[in-house]
N, C-alpha and C positions, 0 to 999 in steps of 0.2 A: 645542195650537193656538197658544199664545204663541210657541213656537219656530218654527212655520211662518210666523207673521206677521213674526217678526224676519227670517227668511230672505227673505221676500218684499220686505220693506223694503230689505234689503241688495242684493237683486238689482235692485230699482228704482233705488236710489242708484247702483249700479255702471253701470247702463244710462244713467242721467242723466249721470254723470261721463264715460262714454265718448262719449256724444253731444256733451257740452260740449267735450271735447277734440277731437273730430272737427270740430265747428263752428269751434273756435278755430284748428285747423290749416288749415282751408279759408279762414279769414279772414286768414291771414298769407301773405306772399310775400317772397322775398329777392332783392335785386338785387346781383349780385356786382360786384367792382371792374372798372372799364373797361366797364361796361354802364349802360344806362338803360332804364326801363320806360315804356311807354305804356298807359294804362288805357282799356279800352273799357267803357262803361256802356250797359246795354240801353235806358235811357230817354233819356240825354243824348248818346249816341254817344261818339266819341273825345274824351277830355278834353284841354283846351288845354295843360296843363302836363305835361311828362315827370317821372318820379320818379327820384331819384338812388339812390345805393348805400345798402344797409342793408336792414333788415326793416320791412315796412309792412303796414298793415291795408287790407282791402277788404271790400265787401259780397258775401258768397258768392252765387253764382248770378247776381246782377245785374251784377257787375263781373268783368272778366278782364284780367290783365296780359299784355303782349307785350314781350319783352325784346329790346333792340337792343345790339349791340356797337359801342361808339363809338371803339375803338382803331383806329389806322391799320393797314390791311390791304394787302398787296401783291397785284398782279394783273398778268397779262401778256396783251396783246392782239396778235394776229398777223393780218396781212392781205396779200394779193397785189394790187398795183395797178399802174397804168401811169404812166410819167413823161411829161414834156412832149414828149420825142422818141420816144414810143411804145415805150419799153423796159419790160418787166415786171420788177418788183422785189418781193422778199419782205422785208417789214419787220416787226419786232417792237417793241412798246412796253411799258415797265414803268411801272406806276402805283402810287402809295401813296395810297389813298383812305380817307376817313372821312366819316360823316354830320355834318351841322350839327346839334348837340345841340338848339339852340333850335327847330329845325324838325322834330323827330322826329314829332310828331303829324301834321303835314302830309305827311311822307314816308310814314308808315303809311297814311294815307288814300288817297294817290295811287298809291303803288308797292308797299306791303307790306313784309314783312320782307326779302325778297330783292331789294331796290331796286338793289343793285350788279349783280346778274345781269341785270336788266332794262335798265339804263341804260348802264353803262360799255362793253360790247362794241359797242353801237350807235353811241354818240357817238365812241368811239375809232376805229372804222372810217371813220366819216364825216369826221372831222378829218384822219386820215392820207391818205385819198384826195384830199381837197381841197388839202392842202399839197403832197404829192408831185407832183401834176399841174402845179405851178408851176415845177418844176425839171427840167433835163435830167439824164440818168443820171449823168454825171460830176460834176455840181454837187452831187449828194447826197453824194458822197464828199469833195469839196474843201470844201464849205460845210456839213458835218454839224452843227457847233455852232449855226449860224444856223437850219438846218432844225429842229433839236431845240427851239430857243427858240420858233420859230413854232408848232410843234405844241403845246408846253406852254401858250403864251398862249391859243391857240384852244380847247384842251381844258379849261383852267381856266374860261374864260368859259362854255362850254357846260355844264359840270358844275354851275355855280352855279344854272343854271335849274332844276335838280332837287335843290337843297339838298345837293349833295355837294361836299366840299372835297378838293382834291388837294394833298398835301404835296410830291410830287415826280413829275416826268414825264421819262422819258429813253428814247432809242432804244437798244436793246440788240443788235439784229441787223439787218443790211442785206446782202442778197445779190441777185445778178442771175441771169438765165437763162444756159444754156450758150452761146447765140449771142453774147450781149454779152460774156461772159467771154473767148471766143475772139477777139472783135474787140479787146478791151483788150490781150490778149496779143500779137496781131499788131501793134498800134500801138506797144507797148513795144519789140518786136523791130525795127520800122522806125526808131524813134527811136535805138535803140542802133546800128543800121547807119549811120544818118546821122551820129551822133557819131564812129563809127569812120572813116567816109570823111573827115570834116573833120580828124580827127587825121592821117590819111595824107597829106592835102593839105598840112597845116601842116608835117609832117615833111619832105616833099619840098621845100617852099619853104625851110626852114631848111638842108637839105642843099645846095640850089642856091646860097644865099647863102654858105655855108661854102666851096663850090667856087670861087665868084667871088673871095672874099677870099683864098683860098689861091693862086689863079692870079695875083692882083694882087701878093701878097707875093713869089711866085717871080719875077714879072716885074721887080719892084723890085730883088730880090736880084741877078738877072742883070745889070741895068743898073749896079748898084753895082760888081759884079765887073768888068764890061767897062770902066767908067770907071777903076777902080783899076789894071787891067791896062794900059790905054792910058797912064796916068800913070807907072807904075813900070817899064814895059817888060817884059823877060823875067825880072826879079828876082822878081816875085810868083809866076810859074809855077814857077821853080826852087824857091822856098820851099814851095809846095804839093807839089812832087815829093818834097822831103826829108821833109815831114811824112807823106806817104803811105808812103814807104819805111820810115820808122820804125815806123809802125803795122803794116806787112806783116812786117817783121823781128821785131817783138815777138810777133806772132801765130804765126809759124813757130817761134820759139824755144820757145814753150810746147807745141809739138806734138812728141809722141814719135816720129813717123814721119819727121821731118826731122833727119838727123844732121849733114849738111854742105851748105852753100849755096855752090856755085862762083861765082866772080866773073864769069865769062864764060859764053858759050853762051846757049841759049834761056832758062835760068832767070834770066838777068840782066834779062829783061823784067819780073820781079817788082819790080825797083827803079825801074820806069817811066822807064828811060833816064836815070838820075841823072847819068851821066857824058857824056850826049849833048852837053853844051855844051863839053866839053874838046876 
């Protein structure tokens, strides 16, 4: 009987220890790095203070922890909206968002654990549509940094209403419909044709000026030659004939087809009537 009582006491002690360990296990919870916990109490509701990293105690059954990640998380929001000149544009926005740690109990009460899924797509589309509607399609390309700054400012302001902090907001994608793309391409082609036409006109003008200058130079040269001829008489003409004859003779002497150049006859014309004055 004593052995049976001893076994009973051991069993009771084991059960008590197991129950105690189980109670202790349910009384502890751990908050990992980059997270915060919000405690819900069945009598007091959501407690005002969030709980930081580490292992903490709670009252089993009466209290329950809800874990929030407070690290910055990326998110992409895409929408199709219209510009000021009624062009449809496909635009994507990249956000780096995190919750306001001090307001975690309020976020849990108002939005729940999936606060970012509930808020960011809605306010992101709202802000994008409002900002894009203020610009023409071509302005979205030329003034993209300004548009991005406007979107960031408006989105940061709207997110603060929900206790969400945005570390970065940037436009990552911007594209238009096929009609607008064709219109832009046609505009570029027209501009290139206009530039080409202006180049052709400028080239023709330069050629005209060159022709005028060349004609003026030839006219002045002819005048100078005429004046020199009138002043020197036939001496200048005879000098030019001698120079031409020398050039012709030098050319013929280098030719293998000419063996002998007779002084008279038709071939004497090559000397341009050098002896005409004799």
